[in-house]
C-alpha positions as YAML, in Angstrom:
chain: A
units: angstrom
residues:
- id: 1
  name: MET
  ca: [-33.50, -24.83, 56.43]
- id: 2
  name: LYS
  ca: [-35.97, -25.51, 53.62]
- id: 3
  name: PRO
  ca: [-37.19, -29.08, 53.22]
- id: 4
  name: VAL
  ca: [-35.53, -31.08, 50.47]
- id: 5
  name: ARG
  ca: [-37.34, -33.81, 48.54]
- id: 6
  name: ILE
  ca: [-35.55, -36.09, 46.13]
- id: 7
  name: TYR
  ca: [-37.30, -38.55, 43.82]
- id: 8
  name: THR
  ca: [-34.99, -41.44, 42.98]
- id: 9
  name: LEU
  ca: [-34.60, -44.73, 41.14]
- id: 10
  name: ARG
  ca: [-32.67, -47.58, 42.76]
- id: 11
  name: SER
  ca: [-30.27, -48.25, 39.90]
- id: 12
  name: CYS
  ca: [-29.56, -44.59, 39.15]
- id: 13
  name: PRO
  ca: [-25.94, -43.48, 39.64]
- id: 14
  name: TYR
  ca: [-26.93, -39.82, 39.50]
- id: 15
  name: CYS
  ca: [-29.39, -40.41, 42.35]
- id: 16
  name: VAL
  ca: [-26.54, -41.86, 44.43]
- id: 17
  name: ARG
  ca: [-24.36, -38.84, 43.61]
- id: 18
  name: ALA
  ca: [-27.09, -36.36, 44.54]
- id: 19
  name: LYS
  ca: [-27.74, -38.06, 47.88]
- id: 20
  name: SER
  ca: [-24.00, -38.22, 48.54]
- id: 21
  name: LEU
  ca: [-23.63, -34.47, 47.90]
- id: 22
  name: LEU
  ca: [-26.52, -33.73, 50.27]
- id: 23
  name: ASP
  ca: [-25.12, -36.14, 52.87]
- id: 24
  name: ARG
  ca: [-21.68, -34.47, 52.73]
- id: 25
  name: LYS
  ca: [-23.37, -31.14, 53.39]
- id: 26
  name: LYS
  ca: [-25.38, -32.75, 56.22]
- id: 27
  name: VAL
  ca: [-28.63, -31.76, 54.53]
- id: 28
  name: ARG
  ca: [-31.65, -33.75, 55.61]
- id: 29
  name: TYR
  ca: [-33.86, -34.82, 52.75]
- id: 30
  name: GLN
  ca: [-36.97, -36.86, 52.17]
- id: 31
  name: GLU
  ca: [-36.32, -39.54, 49.57]
- id: 32
  name: GLN
  ca: [-39.12, -40.96, 47.48]
- id: 33
  name: ASP
  ca: [-38.03, -44.09, 45.61]
- id: 34
  name: VAL
  ca: [-40.24, -44.31, 42.51]
- id: 35
  name: THR
  ca: [-38.48, -47.31, 40.96]
- id: 36
  name: LEU
  ca: [-41.60, -49.48, 41.00]
- id: 37
  name: ASP
  ca: [-44.14, -46.65, 41.17]
- id: 38
  name: TYR
  ca: [-44.74, -46.06, 37.47]
- id: 39
  name: GLU
  ca: [-47.72, -43.78, 38.07]
- id: 40
  name: GLY
  ca: [-45.75, -41.73, 40.61]
- id: 41
  name: ARG
  ca: [-42.84, -41.50, 38.21]
- id: 42
  name: ALA
  ca: [-45.11, -40.29, 35.41]
- id: 43
  name: ARG
  ca: [-46.83, -37.81, 37.75]
- id: 44
  name: ILE
  ca: [-43.60, -36.21, 38.98]
- id: 45
  name: SER
  ca: [-42.19, -36.10, 35.44]
- id: 46
  name: SER
  ca: [-45.31, -34.39, 34.11]
- id: 47
  name: THR
  ca: [-45.16, -31.89, 36.99]
- id: 48
  name: THR
  ca: [-41.52, -30.95, 36.39]
- id: 49
  name: GLY
  ca: [-41.26, -31.53, 32.66]
- id: 50
  name: HIS
  ca: [-38.16, -33.70, 33.24]
- id: 51
  name: ARG
  ca: [-37.99, -37.40, 32.48]
- id: 52
  name: THR
  ca: [-34.64, -38.19, 34.11]
- id: 53
  name: PHE
  ca: [-33.89, -38.85, 37.76]
- id: 54
  name: PRO
  ca: [-33.18, -37.77, 40.41]
- id: 55
  name: GLN
  ca: [-35.68, -34.96, 40.58]
- id: 56
  name: ILE
  ca: [-34.88, -32.59, 43.41]
- id: 57
  name: PHE
  ca: [-37.00, -29.97, 45.14]
- id: 58
  name: ILE
  ca: [-35.79, -27.41, 47.66]
- id: 59
  name: GLY
  ca: [-38.87, -26.14, 49.39]
- id: 60
  name: GLU
  ca: [-41.42, -25.88, 46.60]
- id: 61
  name: GLU
  ca: [-38.80, -25.05, 43.96]
- id: 62
  name: PHE
  ca: [-37.80, -27.74, 41.48]
- id: 63
  name: VAL
  ca: [-34.03, -27.36, 41.07]
- id: 64
  name: GLY
  ca: [-33.47, -30.21, 38.60]
- id: 65
  name: GLY
  ca: [-31.33, -33.31, 38.89]
- id: 66
  name: TYR
  ca: [-27.82, -34.07, 40.05]
- id: 67
  name: ASP
  ca: [-26.10, -31.92, 37.42]
- id: 68
  name: GLU
  ca: [-28.10, -28.86, 38.42]
- id: 69
  name: LEU
  ca: [-27.60, -29.56, 42.14]
- id: 70
  name: ALA
  ca: [-23.84, -29.88, 41.64]
- id: 71
  name: ALA
  ca: [-23.79, -26.68, 39.57]
- id: 72
  name: LEU
  ca: [-25.55, -24.81, 42.39]
- id: 73
  name: GLU
  ca: [-22.92, -26.13, 44.81]
- id: 74
  name: ARG
  ca: [-20.02, -25.14, 42.54]
- id: 75
  name: ALA
  ca: [-21.49, -21.66, 42.08]
- id: 76
  name: GLY
  ca: [-21.85, -21.23, 45.85]
- id: 77
  name: ILE
  ca: [-25.63, -20.82, 45.55]
- id: 78
  name: LEU
  ca: [-26.81, -24.09, 47.10]
- id: 79
  name: ASP
  ca: [-26.42, -23.01, 50.73]
- id: 80
  name: GLU
  ca: [-28.39, -19.85, 49.98]
- id: 81
  name: LYS
  ca: [-31.22, -21.85, 48.40]
- id: 82
  name: LEU
  ca: [-31.31, -24.23, 51.37]
- id: 83
  name: ALA
  ca: [-31.46, -21.41, 53.97]
...
């Protein structure tokens, strides 16, 4: 299984939803809370081009946030990406 990294903010409901989806699928992930890390937040946002959180990577591929992760799951593609 490819490694999953998720950059989160503490007060972000979409971050909670993304982690919950991954937890239900029993996917291990590395969480990086960037709530107080303004430089880290700016760095990851400039890398991905997205300003919202969570920001989720599967392997080296940036897949987006919760909406994109949920769409991959609904389309039946998420398991394939994780393999």
